[in-house]
C-alpha positions as CSV (number, residue, x, y, z in Angstrom):
1,M,-25.5,-4.1,-15.7
2,Q,-22.2,-5.6,-14.5
3,R,-19.8,-3.0,-13.2
4,D,-16.1,-3.0,-12.9
5,V,-14.9,-3.8,-9.4
6,V,-12.4,-1.7,-7.4
7,V,-10.9,-3.4,-4.3
8,I,-9.6,-1.2,-1.5
9,V,-7.5,-3.1,1.1
10,G,-7.4,-1.0,4.2
11,T,-10.0,1.6,5.2
12,G,-7.8,4.3,6.7
13,G,-7.7,7.9,5.5
14,M,-5.9,7.1,2.3
15,G,-8.0,4.1,1.5
16,M,-11.2,6.0,1.9
17,A,-10.0,9.0,-0.1
18,I,-9.1,6.7,-2.9
19,A,-12.4,4.8,-2.6
20,R,-14.3,8.0,-3.1
21,R,-12.1,9.2,-6.0
22,Q,-12.2,5.8,-7.9
23,G,-15.6,4.4,-6.8
24,G,-18.0,6.5,-9.0
25,G,-19.7,4.2,-11.5
26,R,-17.8,1.1,-10.2
27,R,-18.6,-1.5,-7.6
28,V,-16.4,-0.9,-4.5
29,L,-15.2,-3.7,-2.3
30,L,-13.8,-2.4,1.0
31,S,-11.7,-4.7,3.2
32,D,-10.1,-4.3,6.5
33,F,-8.9,-6.2,9.6
34,N,-11.1,-4.1,11.9
35,E,-14.6,-5.3,11.2
36,T,-16.2,-2.5,13.3
37,A,-14.4,0.2,11.3
38,L,-15.1,-1.7,8.0
39,D,-18.9,-1.8,8.7
40,A,-18.9,1.9,9.5
41,H,-17.0,2.9,6.4
42,V,-19.3,0.7,4.2
43,A,-22.4,2.4,5.7
44,T,-20.8,5.9,5.1
45,L,-20.1,5.2,1.5
46,K,-23.5,3.7,0.9
47,A,-25.1,6.8,2.4
48,E,-23.0,8.9,-0.1
49,G,-24.5,6.9,-3.0
50,F,-21.7,4.4,-3.8
51,D,-22.3,0.8,-4.8
52,V,-20.2,-0.7,-2.0
53,S,-19.8,-3.8,0.1
54,G,-17.3,-5.0,2.7
55,H,-15.3,-8.1,3.4
56,P,-13.0,-8.6,6.4
57,V,-9.4,-9.5,5.7
58,D,-6.2,-10.3,7.5
59,V,-3.6,-9.6,4.9
60,S,-1.0,-11.6,6.8
61,S,-3.0,-14.7,6.1
62,T,-2.9,-16.1,2.5
63,D,-6.1,-17.9,3.2
64,S,-7.8,-14.7,4.2
65,V,-6.4,-12.9,1.1
66,S,-7.6,-15.7,-1.1
67,A,-11.1,-15.4,0.4
68,L,-11.1,-11.7,-0.4
69,V,-10.1,-12.4,-4.0
70,E,-12.9,-14.9,-4.3
71,Q,-15.4,-12.3,-3.0
72,A,-14.1,-9.7,-5.4
73,T,-14.3,-11.9,-8.5
74,G,-17.8,-12.9,-7.5
75,L,-18.8,-9.2,-7.8
76,G,-17.6,-8.7,-11.3
77,S,-14.4,-7.9,-13.3
78,V,-11.6,-6.8,-10.9
79,T,-10.1,-3.8,-12.7
80,Q,-8.5,-1.8,-9.9
81,V,-6.8,-3.0,-6.7
82,V,-5.5,-0.6,-4.1
83,H,-3.5,-2.0,-1.1
84,T,-3.3,0.6,1.7
85,A,-3.3,-1.7,4.7
86,G,-0.3,-1.2,7.0
87,L,1.1,-0.7,10.5
88,S,3.6,2.0,11.5
89,P,6.4,1.8,14.1
90,V,4.4,3.6,16.8
91,Q,1.5,1.3,16.4
92,A,2.9,-2.2,16.3
93,S,5.8,-4.5,17.0
94,A,8.5,-5.4,14.4
95,E,6.9,-8.8,14.0
96,A,3.5,-7.4,13.3
97,I,4.9,-4.8,10.8
98,L,6.7,-7.5,8.9
99,H,3.6,-9.7,8.7
100,V,1.3,-6.9,7.6
101,D,3.4,-4.5,5.7
102,L,5.7,-6.9,4.0
103,L,4.1,-10.3,3.9
104,G,0.6,-8.8,3.4
105,V,1.6,-6.8,0.4
106,A,3.4,-9.8,-1.2
107,A,0.3,-12.0,-0.6
108,S,-2.0,-9.5,-2.1
109,L,0.2,-8.8,-5.2
110,E,0.3,-12.6,-5.9
111,A,-3.3,-13.3,-5.3
112,F,-4.8,-10.4,-7.2
113,G,-2.2,-10.8,-9.9
114,G,-3.9,-14.0,-10.8
115,V,-7.4,-12.4,-11.4
116,I,-6.8,-8.8,-12.4
117,A,-8.6,-8.0,-15.6
118,S,-6.9,-7.1,-18.8
119,G,-6.4,-3.4,-18.8
120,G,-6.6,-3.5,-15.0
121,T,-4.3,-1.6,-12.6
122,G,-3.1,-1.8,-9.1
123,V,-1.4,0.5,-6.5
124,V,0.4,-0.4,-3.3
125,I,0.8,2.2,-0.7
126,A,4.4,2.0,0.5
127,S,6.2,4.8,2.3
128,M,9.0,7.4,1.9
129,A,10.8,5.3,4.5
130,G,11.6,2.8,1.8
131,H,13.6,5.5,0.1
132,M,15.3,6.5,3.3
133,F,16.4,3.0,4.2
134,P,19.9,2.2,2.9
135,P,19.7,0.2,-0.4
136,L,20.1,-3.5,0.0
137,P,22.8,-5.6,-1.7
138,A,21.8,-7.1,-5.0
139,D,21.5,-10.7,-3.6
140,Q,19.1,-9.6,-0.9
141,V,17.0,-7.6,-3.5
142,T,16.8,-10.7,-5.6
143,A,15.7,-12.8,-2.7
144,L,13.1,-10.4,-1.6
145,A,11.8,-10.2,-5.2
146,T,11.6,-13.9,-5.9
147,T,11.1,-15.8,-2.7
148,A,7.7,-17.5,-2.4
149,V,5.3,-15.8,-0.1
150,A,5.2,-18.7,2.3
151,D,9.0,-18.5,2.8
152,L,9.4,-14.7,2.7
153,L,9.7,-14.0,6.4
154,N,12.4,-16.7,6.8
155,L,14.9,-14.8,4.7
156,P,18.2,-14.0,6.6
157,T,17.7,-10.3,5.6
158,L,14.7,-10.2,7.9
159,G,16.4,-11.7,10.9
160,G,18.3,-10.3,13.9
161,E,17.5,-6.7,14.8
162,V,14.9,-6.4,12.1
163,R,12.6,-8.7,14.2
164,T,12.9,-6.5,17.2
165,N,13.2,-2.9,16.0
166,P,9.9,-1.6,14.6
167,A,11.5,1.4,12.8
168,L,14.0,-0.9,11.1
169,A,11.3,-3.5,10.2
170,Y,9.2,-0.7,8.8
171,G,11.9,0.7,6.6
172,I,12.9,-2.7,5.1
173,A,9.3,-3.7,4.7
174,K,8.6,-0.6,2.6
175,Q,11.7,-1.0,0.5
176,A,10.6,-4.6,0.0
177,N,7.2,-3.3,-1.2
178,H,9.0,-1.4,-4.0
179,I,10.9,-4.6,-4.8
180,R,7.9,-6.9,-4.9
181,V,6.0,-4.3,-7.1
182,R,8.8,-4.3,-9.6
183,A,8.8,-8.1,-9.6
184,A,5.0,-8.3,-10.0
185,A,5.0,-5.9,-13.0
186,R,5.9,-8.8,-15.3
187,T,3.3,-11.2,-14.0
188,W,0.6,-8.6,-14.0
189,G,1.8,-7.5,-17.5
190,A,1.2,-11.0,-18.8
191,R,-2.5,-10.4,-18.0
192,G,-2.4,-7.0,-19.7
193,A,-2.4,-5.2,-16.4
194,R,-0.2,-2.7,-14.6
195,I,1.0,-2.4,-11.0
196,N,2.8,0.5,-9.2
197,S,3.4,1.8,-5.7
198,I,3.1,5.2,-4.1
199,S,5.5,6.2,-1.3
200,P,3.7,8.9,0.8
201,G,5.5,11.2,3.1
202,V,3.9,12.4,6.4
203,I,0.2,12.4,5.7
204,A,-2.5,13.9,8.0
205,T,-4.3,10.6,8.6
206,A,-4.9,9.0,11.9
207,M,-1.7,7.0,11.5
208,G,0.3,10.0,10.5
209,Q,-0.9,11.9,13.5
210,E,0.1,9.0,15.8
211,E,3.6,9.1,14.3
212,L,3.8,12.8,14.8
213,A,2.8,12.4,18.4
214,G,5.3,9.6,18.9
215,P,9.0,9.4,19.7
216,S,10.0,10.4,16.1
217,G,7.6,13.3,15.9
218,E,10.2,16.0,16.5
219,A,12.4,14.7,13.7
220,M,9.5,14.3,11.4
221,R,8.4,17.9,11.9
222,A,11.9,19.1,11.2
223,M,12.0,17.1,7.9
224,I,8.7,18.6,6.9
225,A,9.8,22.2,7.8
226,S,12.9,21.8,5.6
227,S,11.1,20.2,2.7
228,G,10.3,21.9,-0.6
229,T,6.6,22.2,0.3
230,G,6.9,22.7,4.0
231,R,3.7,21.0,4.9
232,V,2.2,17.6,5.7
233,G,0.3,15.9,3.0
234,T,-3.4,15.1,2.8
235,A,-5.2,11.9,2.0
236,D,-6.5,13.7,-1.1
237,D,-2.9,14.3,-2.3
238,I,-2.4,10.5,-2.3
239,A,-5.8,9.9,-3.9
240,A,-4.8,12.2,-6.7
241,A,-1.5,10.3,-7.3
242,A,-3.4,7.0,-7.2
243,A,-5.9,8.3,-9.7
244,F,-3.0,9.0,-12.1
245,L,-1.4,5.6,-11.7
246,L,-4.8,3.8,-11.9
247,G,-5.9,5.7,-15.0
248,P,-5.2,5.8,-18.7
249,D,-2.7,8.7,-18.6
250,S,-0.2,6.3,-17.0
251,S,-0.6,3.5,-19.5
252,F,3.2,3.3,-20.0
253,V,4.0,3.3,-16.3
254,T,4.3,0.0,-14.4
255,G,6.7,-1.6,-11.9
256,T,7.7,1.8,-10.4
257,D,7.3,3.8,-7.3
258,L,5.9,7.4,-7.2
259,L,7.3,9.4,-4.2
260,V,4.7,11.7,-2.9
261,D,6.4,13.2,0.1
262,G,6.4,17.0,-0.3
263,G,10.1,16.9,-1.1
264,V,11.4,15.4,2.1
265,V,13.6,12.8,0.5
266,A,14.9,15.3,-2.0
267,T,15.9,17.6,0.8
268,I,17.6,14.9,2.8
269,G,19.5,13.5,-0.2
270,T,20.9,16.9,-1.2
271,Q,21.8,18.5,2.2
272,G,25.5,19.1,2.7
């Protein structure tokens, strides 16, 4: 019996939580740049009874993303795609963040948008940082939405300090994720599919813990303390949000971003 295929790009805490939540009764294709971690996660899910395989990917390479798409379509009908791969400011340079968090998302949206099954769904993991970054002018938004993947990193918007400041690169990359998802909604919709993004707040994954231990940790803890929930999020919080956006209850939702941050952005936006 041929099963639907769910593709998980990135095997961090959120990727694995979503894989477990969505993988039952489906064929799961895990992908990650770190092949050692990828093999370990595939083995873990196999031991838990999932129908799972792995394929390495460098999302900043369109050829590598195309190879992943070919692998996925060879397994069956691709009905769900979840892109969680990303780097944070404490982990990487501005250049690396732009290549992985911005270019990688754009490449994946385009490549999987050409094969997603009718009725299929996709989710991109962005960040609340995209909501905290100042809104871009309309002409820059249009350029980020419509520029070909191969030319994306040559945009003037992504020059200057953006190329040297990891926090700035991260914020604009995540806002660009929102923009590319909005733009992709039409092309995915032409295939009868939907695409949305989720903007997590501070989540208790390995990446989140690194950020809390980094230079911005004190400010992040203050934001959490003043938020409506007063806590960090869990990978399962994000998996639950993804399950909604990937499932039938959100059949009229596409091209939008779901902010899952415990109320941090709401607090910041309404403080006197």
